[in-house]
N, CA, C and O atoms as a MOPAC input file, in Angstrom:
PM7 MOZYME 1SCF
protein

 N      8.30500 1    24.66600 1    26.37500 1
 C      8.88400 1    24.98900 1    25.30500 1
 C      8.21000 1    26.32000 1    24.63200 1
 O      7.13500 1    26.02200 1    24.11000 1
 N      8.60300 1    27.96600 1    24.47100 1
 C      8.09900 1    28.71300 1    24.18900 1
 C      8.35400 1    28.59200 1    22.39100 1
 O      7.56300 1    28.44900 1    21.46000 1
 N      9.84800 1    28.72800 1    22.46200 1
 C     10.40500 1    29.33100 1    20.85200 1
 C     11.72100 1    28.37700 1    21.03000 1
 O     12.15600 1    28.61700 1    22.15700 1
 N     12.27100 1    27.71300 1    20.59600 1
 C     13.80400 1    26.99000 1    19.96500 1
 C     14.53700 1    27.66100 1    19.26600 1
 O     13.90000 1    27.82200 1    18.22500 1
 N     15.44200 1    28.13800 1    19.18300 1
 C     16.35000 1    28.79600 1    18.31300 1
 C     17.13800 1    28.43500 1    17.90600 1
 O     18.14800 1    28.74900 1    18.53500 1
 N     17.38800 1    27.60500 1    16.72100 1
 C     18.73200 1    26.78300 1    16.27000 1
 C     19.49900 1    27.50200 1    15.32800 1
 O     19.14900 1    27.94000 1    14.23200 1
 N     20.84600 1    27.58000 1    16.03200 1
 C     21.89800 1    28.14200 1    15.49100 1
 C     23.14900 1    27.34200 1    15.23000 1
 O     23.58400 1    26.51600 1    16.03300 1
 N     23.86200 1    27.70200 1    13.74900 1
 C     24.78700 1    26.70900 1    13.46300 1
 C     25.69400 1    28.37900 1    12.94700 1
 O     25.28500 1    29.43500 1    12.46500 1
 N     26.93600 1    27.91200 1    13.32700 1
 C     28.07900 1    28.57200 1    13.22200 1
 C     27.62100 1    30.22900 1    13.46100 1
 O     28.24500 1    30.99300 1    12.72600 1
 N     26.73700 1    30.81200 1    14.27700 1
 C     26.77600 1    31.98800 1    14.53300 1
 C     25.40900 1    32.44600 1    13.78500 1
 O     24.96200 1    33.58300 1    13.93300 1
 N     24.86600 1    31.60200 1    13.08000 1
 C     23.65700 1    32.11000 1    11.92000 1
 C     22.27100 1    31.21000 1    12.89600 1
 O     22.11100 1    30.13600 1    13.47700 1
 N     21.64000 1    32.23900 1    12.64400 1
 C     19.97400 1    31.58900 1    12.82500 1
 C     19.63700 1    30.91500 1    11.70900 1
 O     19.52500 1    31.47600 1    10.62000 1
 N     19.37900 1    29.18800 1    11.96300 1
 C     18.53900 1    28.64600 1    11.11500 1
 C     17.06300 1    28.49000 1    11.09400 1
 O     16.50400 1    28.31300 1    10.01200 1
 N     16.38500 1    28.54100 1    12.19700 1
 C     15.26300 1    28.40800 1    12.29700 1
 C     14.62500 1    28.55800 1    13.90900 1
 O     15.11900 1    28.00200 1    14.88900 1
 N     13.76200 1    29.18900 1    13.92000 1
 C     12.77000 1    28.96100 1    15.30000 1
 C     11.64900 1    28.13200 1    14.94800 1
 O     10.89900 1    28.11500 1    13.97100 1
 N     11.75800 1    27.23300 1    16.33500 1
 C     10.93200 1    26.18700 1    16.49500 1
 C      9.50900 1    26.76300 1    17.47300 1
 O      9.67600 1    27.07500 1    18.65200 1
 N      8.71700 1    26.81300 1    17.08900 1
 C      7.42400 1    27.04900 1    18.01800 1
 C      6.90000 1    25.62400 1    18.62300 1
 O      7.32600 1    24.54400 1    18.21400 1
 N      6.06800 1    25.74300 1    19.49700 1
 C      5.16400 1    23.89500 1    19.61400 1
 C      4.83300 1    23.58600 1    18.52300 1
 O      5.36500 1    22.65600 1    17.91700 1
 N      3.46800 1    24.62400 1    17.84500 1
 C      2.98300 1    24.09000 1    16.95700 1
 C      3.77800 1    23.81600 1    15.76400 1
 O      3.05200 1    23.40000 1    14.86100 1
 N      4.73900 1    23.88000 1    15.50600 1
 C      5.75100 1    23.23500 1    14.31300 1
 C      5.77700 1    21.50800 1    14.81600 1
 O      5.52100 1    20.54700 1    14.09000 1
 N      6.11100 1    21.48200 1    16.05900 1
 C      6.07000 1    20.20000 1    16.02400 1
 C      4.98900 1    18.89600 1    16.64800 1
 O      4.33000 1    18.72800 1    17.67500 1
 N      5.25100 1    18.12000 1    15.37200 1
 C      4.21400 1    17.24200 1    15.44600 1
 C      4.74400 1    15.72300 1    15.83500 1
 O      5.52200 1    15.10300 1    15.11000 1
 N      4.13700 1    15.13300 1    17.26600 1
 C      4.48700 1    13.86600 1    17.56900 1
 C      4.15800 1    12.49300 1    16.76400 1
 O      3.15700 1    12.45500 1    16.05000 1
 N      4.81800 1    11.62200 1    16.86000 1
 C      6.05600 1    11.62000 1    16.70900 1
 C      6.60600 1    11.83800 1    15.67700 1
 O      6.28900 1    11.22900 1    14.65600 1
 N      7.65500 1    12.85400 1    15.70500 1
 C      8.80500 1    13.03900 1    14.41700 1
 C      9.38100 1    11.74700 1    14.19200 1
 O      9.35000 1    10.82200 1    15.00400 1
 N      9.91900 1    11.72100 1    13.03400 1
 C     10.69300 1    10.49200 1    12.91200 1
 C     11.88000 1    10.71100 1    13.27200 1
 O     12.17700 1    11.90500 1    13.30600 1
 N     12.97100 1     9.71500 1    13.66300 1
 C     13.97400 1    10.22400 1    14.29400 1
 C     15.28500 1    10.51400 1    13.24500 1
 O     16.41600 1    10.83600 1    13.61000 1
 N     14.93000 1    10.35700 1    12.15800 1
 C     16.11600 1    11.06900 1    11.35500 1
 C     15.46100 1    12.65200 1    10.54600 1
 O     15.87900 1    13.19900 1     9.52600 1
 N     14.47700 1    13.00600 1    11.32900 1
 C     14.11400 1    14.43200 1    11.38200 1
 C     15.22600 1    15.58100 1    11.82700 1
 O     15.70000 1    15.54300 1    12.96200 1
 N     15.64700 1    16.67700 1    10.81100 1
 C     16.33200 1    17.63000 1    11.26300 1
 C     15.16100 1    18.58700 1    12.10000 1
 O     14.13700 1    19.01600 1    11.56800 1
 N     15.59500 1    18.83800 1    13.66200 1
 C     15.24600 1    19.61900 1    13.85400 1
 C     14.81900 1    21.31100 1    13.41100 1
 O     13.80000 1    21.94600 1    13.68400 1
 N     15.76800 1    21.62100 1    12.80400 1
 C     15.54000 1    22.98600 1    12.00000 1
 C     14.81700 1    23.30800 1    11.07000 1
 O     14.46700 1    24.47400 1    10.88600 1
 N     14.34100 1    21.95400 1    10.04600 1
 C     13.48900 1    21.90700 1     9.54000 1
 C     11.89800 1    21.90100 1     9.70000 1
 O     10.95100 1    22.00600 1     8.92100 1
 N     12.06200 1    21.71900 1    11.16400 1
 C     10.67200 1    22.15400 1    11.51800 1
 C     10.08900 1    23.21000 1    11.98100 1
 O      8.94300 1    23.23700 1    12.42900 1
 N     11.05200 1    24.38800 1    11.87600 1
 C     10.91000 1    25.59500 1    12.15300 1
 C     10.95600 1    26.74700 1    11.06000 1
 O     11.19400 1    26.25800 1     9.95600 1
 N     10.85100 1    27.68100 1    11.03700 1
 C     10.89800 1    28.58500 1    10.22800 1
 C     11.32000 1    30.04200 1    10.52200 1
 O     11.21000 1    30.48000 1    11.66700 1
 N     11.76600 1    30.74800 1     9.58600 1
 C     12.07600 1    32.02000 1     9.87600 1
 C     11.38900 1    32.84800 1     9.54900 1
 O     11.49400 1    33.73500 1    10.39600 1
 N     10.59700 1    33.17800 1     8.67900 1
 C      9.25600 1    33.93000 1     8.24100 1
 C      8.45000 1    34.26100 1     9.41000 1
 O      7.92400 1    33.53800 1    10.25600 1
 N      8.48200 1    35.76500 1     9.22900 1
 C      7.52600 1    36.35400 1    10.60000 1
 C      8.01000 1    35.75000 1    11.84000 1
 O      7.15000 1    35.70400 1    12.71900 1
 N      9.29600 1    35.21700 1    12.18400 1
 C      9.76000 1    35.07000 1    13.34100 1
 C     10.94800 1    35.79100 1    13.94300 1
 O     11.47300 1    35.59200 1    15.03800 1
 N     11.33800 1    36.87400 1    12.78600 1
 C     12.80000 1    37.32900 1    12.95700 1
 C     12.63800 1    38.76200 1    13.38300 1
 O     11.47600 1    38.95700 1    13.73900 1
 N     13.27100 1    39.65800 1    13.45800 1
 C     13.07100 1    41.11300 1    13.59500 1
 C     14.46700 1    41.59700 1    13.58500 1
 O     15.33800 1    40.83500 1    14.00400 1
 N     14.80700 1    42.85700 1    13.12700 1
 C     15.87600 1    43.59000 1    12.50200 1
 C     16.15700 1    44.29600 1    14.13400 1
 O     15.22200 1    44.68400 1    14.83500 1
 N     17.67000 1    44.37100 1    14.57400 1
 C     17.72200 1    45.55000 1    15.62900 1
 C     17.31200 1    46.99000 1    15.36300 1
 O     17.06900 1    47.72100 1    16.32300 1
 N     17.22900 1    47.40200 1    14.21800 1
 C     16.95500 1    48.82100 1    13.88100 1
 C     15.67400 1    48.94400 1    13.66200 1
 O     15.23300 1    50.01900 1    13.25400 1
 N     14.72000 1    47.69300 1    13.93200 1
 C     13.28400 1    48.44400 1    13.38000 1
 C     12.85500 1    49.24000 1    14.85000 1
 O     13.47800 1    49.36600 1    15.90400 1
 N     11.75300 1    49.62600 1    14.49800 1
 C     11.14000 1    50.94300 1    15.83100 1
 C     10.52900 1    49.63700 1    16.93800 1
 O      9.84100 1    48.65500 1    16.65700 1
 N     10.97300 1    49.99300 1    17.99000 1
 C     10.30000 1    48.70400 1    18.95100 1
 C      8.41400 1    48.72000 1    19.13700 1
 O      7.53600 1    47.86600 1    19.25700 1
 N      8.48800 1    50.31400 1    19.06600 1
 C      6.63700 1    50.38300 1    19.46100 1
 C      6.06500 1    49.77500 1    17.90400 1
 O      5.00600 1    49.15800 1    18.02600 1
 N      6.49400 1    49.83800 1    16.75300 1
 C      6.24000 1    49.15800 1    15.62900 1
 C      6.38300 1    47.47200 1    15.76000 1
 O      5.51100 1    46.77300 1    15.24400 1
 N      7.34100 1    46.95400 1    16.35900 1
 C      6.86200 1    45.58000 1    16.18700 1
 C      6.23700 1    45.37200 1    17.73300 1
 O      5.44400 1    44.43100 1    17.68400 1
 N      6.29900 1    45.76500 1    18.68800 1
 C      5.27100 1    45.30300 1    19.74300 1
 C      3.82200 1    45.17400 1    19.03100 1
 O      3.19500 1    44.11900 1    19.12200 1
 N      3.20700 1    46.52000 1    18.17200 1
 C      1.97600 1    46.12600 1    17.64000 1
 C      1.78300 1    45.26200 1    16.55400 1
 O      0.69200 1    44.87900 1    16.13400 1
 N      3.05300 1    44.93000 1    16.05300 1
 C      3.13700 1    43.73500 1    15.24400 1
 C      2.93000 1    42.39000 1    15.60300 1
 O      2.42600 1    41.39000 1    15.09100 1
 N      3.31600 1    42.60300 1    16.32900 1
 C      3.43000 1    41.26400 1    17.44000 1
 C      2.13900 1    41.12200 1    18.12500 1
 O      1.74200 1    39.95700 1    18.13300 1
 N      1.50900 1    41.81800 1    18.59900 1
 C      0.06100 1    41.81200 1    18.96700 1
 C     -0.72200 1    41.78700 1    17.89800 1
 O     -1.61800 1    41.00500 1    18.21700 1
 N     -0.88300 1    42.08200 1    17.06500 1
 C     -1.47200 1    42.07100 1    15.44900 1
 C     -1.22500 1    40.66200 1    15.33300 1
 O     -2.34600 1    40.15500 1    15.27900 1
 N     -0.37900 1    39.78200 1    15.26700 1
 C      0.07500 1    38.31100 1    15.11300 1
 C      0.00400 1    37.45500 1    16.07800 1
 O      0.26300 1    36.27200 1    15.85700 1
 N     -0.35600 1    37.89000 1    17.30900 1
 C     -0.68200 1    36.69100 1    18.13700 1
 C      0.58800 1    36.25200 1    18.83400 1
 O      0.46000 1    35.48800 1    19.79000 1
 N      2.03600 1    36.72000 1    18.39800 1
 C      2.82800 1    36.23800 1    19.29700 1
 C      3.98700 1    36.48900 1    19.92500 1
 O      4.82000 1    36.77300 1    19.06400 1
 N      4.47400 1    36.52500 1    21.05700 1
 C      5.36900 1    36.96100 1    22.21100 1
 C      6.81300 1    37.19500 1    21.95600 1
 O      7.57300 1    38.05400 1    22.40200 1
 N      7.09800 1    35.69300 1    20.68600 1
 C      8.67000 1    36.00900 1    20.82900 1
 C      9.24300 1    36.00300 1    19.11900 1
 O      8.92100 1    35.16600 1    18.27600 1
 N     10.03200 1    37.01400 1    18.94400 1
 C     10.94200 1    36.84800 1    18.22700 1
 C     12.22500 1    37.06400 1    18.15400 1
 O     12.74700 1    37.75000 1    19.03400 1
 N     13.20600 1    36.39300 1    16.82600 1
 C     14.89900 1    36.19700 1    17.47600 1
 C     14.75200 1    37.81000 1    16.68700 1
 O     13.85000 1    38.25300 1    15.97700 1
 N     16.17000 1    38.49500 1    17.20000 1
 C     16.70200 1    39.51500 1    16.62000 1
 C     17.63200 1    39.33300 1    16.06800 1
 O     18.56900 1    38.97900 1    16.78400 1
 N     17.89500 1    39.44400 1    14.68900 1
 C     19.07800 1    38.86000 1    14.06400 1
 C     19.76500 1    39.76200 1    13.06900 1
 O     18.90500 1    40.28400 1    12.36100 1
 N     21.10600 1    40.18500 1    12.70700 1
 C     21.21800 1    41.35100 1    11.58900 1
 C     21.22900 1    40.58000 1    10.49300 1
 O     20.87900 1    39.41100 1    10.33200 1
 N     21.70400 1    41.42900 1     9.71100 1
 C     21.59900 1    41.61300 1     7.84100 1
 C     22.20100 1    40.40500 1     7.48900 1
 O     21.87200 1    40.05200 1     6.35600 1
 N     23.24200 1    39.37600 1     8.26600 1
 C     23.58500 1    38.95200 1     7.76200 1
 C     23.25700 1    37.01600 1     8.13700 1
 O     23.63200 1    35.96500 1     7.61800 1
 N     22.41700 1    37.37400 1     9.24500 1
 C     21.53200 1    36.20300 1     9.34200 1
 C     21.82900 1    36.01400 1    11.21100 1
 O     21.07900 1    35.44500 1    12.00500 1
 N     22.98000 1    36.60500 1    11.47100 1
 C     23.90000 1    36.28600 1    12.52200 1
 C     22.61500 1    36.42200 1    14.17000 1
 O     22.20700 1    37.52800 1    14.52600 1
 N     22.26900 1    35.33500 1    14.79100 1
 C     21.26000 1    35.72700 1    16.03700 1
 C     21.83600 1    36.84600 1    17.08600 1
 O     23.04600 1    36.70500 1    17.26200 1
 N     21.32800 1    37.78300 1    17.72500 1
 C     21.81000 1    39.00900 1    18.70100 1
 C     21.10300 1    39.17800 1    19.68800 1
 O     21.30900 1    40.04300 1    20.54000 1
 N     19.64100 1    37.89500 1    19.69400 1
 C     19.05200 1    38.05900 1    20.94000 1
 C     17.61500 1    37.48400 1    20.46800 1
 O     17.35900 1    36.91300 1    19.40700 1
 N     16.61100 1    37.83700 1    21.71000 1
 C     15.37400 1    36.93200 1    21.55400 1
 C     14.80300 1    38.30000 1    22.33600 1
 O     15.34300 1    38.62400 1    23.39300 1
 N     13.75900 1    39.05200 1    21.82300 1
 C     12.94300 1    39.95500 1    21.95800 1
 C     11.29900 1    38.85500 1    22.54700 1
 O     10.52500 1    38.17400 1    21.87400 1
 N     11.34000 1    39.10600 1    23.83500 1
 C     10.16300 1    38.41600 1    24.57400 1
 C      8.85400 1    39.48700 1    24.85500 1
 O      9.33600 1    40.54100 1    25.27000 1
 N      7.77800 1    39.54800 1    24.79300 1
 C      6.45900 1    40.31500 1    24.94200 1
 C      5.91700 1    39.57100 1    26.32500 1
 O      5.59600 1    38.44100 1    26.69400 1
 N      5.98800 1    40.51800 1    26.69800 1
 C      5.05000 1    40.32200 1    28.48000 1
 C      4.04900 1    39.60600 1    28.29000 1
 O      3.67400 1    39.53000 1    27.12000 1
 N      3.44400 1    39.01000 1    29.10500 1
 C      1.88000 1    38.29400 1    28.88000 1
 C      1.08500 1    39.08700 1    29.25900 1
 O     -0.10900 1    38.81400 1    29.13300 1
 N      1.63700 1    40.77200 1    30.06000 1
 C      0.22000 1    41.42800 1    29.78600 1
 C      0.46400 1    42.14200 1    28.51900 1
 O     -0.37700 1    43.04000 1    28.46900 1
 N      1.06600 1    42.16500 1    27.67700 1
 C      1.56600 1    42.81300 1    26.40000 1
 C      1.63800 1    44.52400 1    26.56000 1
 O      1.30300 1    45.36500 1    25.72600 1
 N      2.34900 1    44.78400 1    28.30600 1
 C      2.72200 1    45.55300 1    28.48000 1
 C      4.10100 1    46.31200 1    28.20900 1
 O      4.19000 1    47.53900 1    28.15300 1
 N      4.99700 1    45.56300 1    28.07400 1
 C      5.83800 1    45.45900 1    27.38600 1
 C      7.03500 1    44.38700 1    26.92200 1
 O      6.57500 1    43.43900 1    26.28500 1
 N      8.67200 1    44.35400 1    27.14500 1
 C      9.61800 1    43.11700 1    26.75900 1
 C      9.93700 1    43.00100 1    28.12000 1
 O     10.11900 1    44.00800 1    28.80400 1
 N     10.02800 1    41.76100 1    28.61800 1
 C     10.82300 1    40.89400 1    29.50000 1
 C     12.07200 1    41.55600 1    29.55000 1
 O     12.46600 1    42.05300 1    28.49500 1
 N     12.86300 1    41.67700 1    30.68900 1
 C     14.16200 1    41.96300 1    31.22500 1
 C     14.97400 1    40.75700 1    31.37400 1
 O     14.52500 1    39.62800 1    31.57500 1
 N     16.27900 1    41.10200 1    31.25300 1
 C     17.32600 1    39.67700 1    32.19400 1
 C     16.59700 1    39.78500 1    33.15700 1
 O     15.94700 1    38.75000 1    33.30300 1
 N     16.29400 1    40.82300 1    34.18400 1
 C     15.63400 1    41.15300 1    35.73400 1
 C     14.74800 1    40.24200 1    35.83400 1
 O     14.94400 1    39.36100 1    36.67100 1
 N     13.53100 1    40.20600 1    35.00900 1
 C     12.68600 1    39.41300 1    34.85500 1
 C     12.70200 1    37.60500 1    34.87100 1
 O     12.20900 1    36.74200 1    35.59800 1
 N     13.39200 1    37.61600 1    33.88100 1
 C     14.05500 1    36.15700 1    33.43600 1
 C     14.74900 1    35.65100 1    34.49800 1
 O     14.49100 1    34.45500 1    34.63200 1
 N     15.76300 1    36.19100 1    35.56000 1
 C     16.19200 1    35.96100 1    36.58200 1
 C     14.94300 1    35.56500 1    37.62200 1
 O     14.90300 1    34.39500 1    38.00400 1
 N     14.00200 1    36.42700 1    38.05700 1
 C     13.00800 1    36.18500 1    38.75200 1
 C     12.40700 1    34.87500 1    38.50700 1
 O     11.92200 1    34.00200 1    39.22700 1
 N     12.57700 1    35.00700 1    37.40400 1
 C     11.38300 1    33.63600 1    37.21500 1
 C     12.21500 1    32.45400 1    37.50600 1
 O     11.67700 1    31.54100 1    38.13300 1
 N     13.40300 1    32.33700 1    37.16000 1
 C     13.92600 1    31.33100 1    37.21200 1
 C     14.37500 1    31.02500 1    38.96500 1
 O     14.59500 1    29.92500 1    39.47200 1
 N     14.41100 1    32.22000 1    39.55700 1
 C     14.41200 1    31.77500 1    41.00300 1
 C     13.17600 1    31.43500 1    41.34500 1
 O     13.07700 1    30.66800 1    42.30200 1
 N     11.96100 1    31.89100 1    40.68800 1
 C     10.65200 1    31.45800 1    41.49100 1
 C     10.67500 1    29.91300 1    41.14700 1
 O     10.40900 1    29.09400 1    42.02600 1
 N     10.92400 1    29.61300 1    40.15100 1
 C     10.83400 1    27.91900 1    40.03700 1
 C     11.22400 1    27.13500 1    40.93900 1
 O     10.49200 1    26.14600 1    40.89100 1
 N     12.14300 1    27.01000 1    41.91400 1
 C     12.58800 1    26.94900 1    43.18500 1
 C     11.74200 1    27.00200 1    44.12400 1
 O     11.99300 1    26.35200 1    45.13900 1
 N     10.46300 1    27.81500 1    44.05100 1
 C      9.49700 1    27.86200 1    45.02400 1
 C      8.64200 1    27.42600 1    44.50600 1
 O      8.56600 1    27.19600 1    43.29900 1
 N      7.55200 1    27.16000 1    45.61700 1
 C      6.18000 1    26.57100 1    45.35300 1
 C      5.28000 1    27.39000 1    45.06500 1
 O      4.25100 1    26.79000 1    44.75500 1
 N      5.11300 1    29.21900 1    44.99200 1
 C      3.91100 1    29.75800 1    44.89800 1
 C      4.12600 1    30.49600 1    42.83800 1
 O      5.07000 1    30.48400 1    42.04800 1
 N      3.18800 1    30.83600 1    42.78900 1
 C      3.39700 1    31.61200 1    41.64100 1
 C      4.08700 1    32.47800 1    41.14300 1
 O      4.40600 1    33.29500 1    42.00700 1
 N      4.67100 1    32.82600 1    39.70800 1
 C      5.36700 1    33.90500 1    39.94900 1
 C      4.55100 1    35.10300 1    39.17300 1
 O      5.32600 1    36.04400 1    39.00600 1
 N      3.21500 1    35.39000 1    38.63000 1
 C      2.73300 1    36.36800 1    38.30700 1
 C      2.64700 1    36.54500 1    37.03700 1
 O      3.52200 1    36.09900 1    36.29500 1
 N      1.76800 1    37.10600 1    36.65000 1
 C      1.64500 1    37.67700 1    35.10800 1
 C      2.76100 1    38.37100 1    34.33500 1
 O      2.57600 1    38.30400 1    33.12000 1
 N      3.57000 1    38.84500 1    34.60100 1
 C      4.75100 1    39.31900 1    34.08800 1
 C      6.19000 1    38.49200 1    34.65200 1
 O      7.30000 1    38.84200 1    34.25000 1

């Protein structure tokens, strides 16, 4: 798990990262309360290069994209190489590679 997006009624409630989860969590713990939105979301109107620079400076590779009402629009994922963003084709290739025994590469 890199990031879990918790959505209720189309609205993003929280982004949960690995470091947010402290084991063992109480059974009654609500998952969305483990995460946060601050510094984990981006507007679809923001300049992509400015967002990439901000992600590099903060050391994060994933930001949820939400509209002004908090509706989840997507997930922006920075490649491990930091040279660009993951595409749908990258994700599909990664999914196909998990059925193989070889490495999938840096991007």
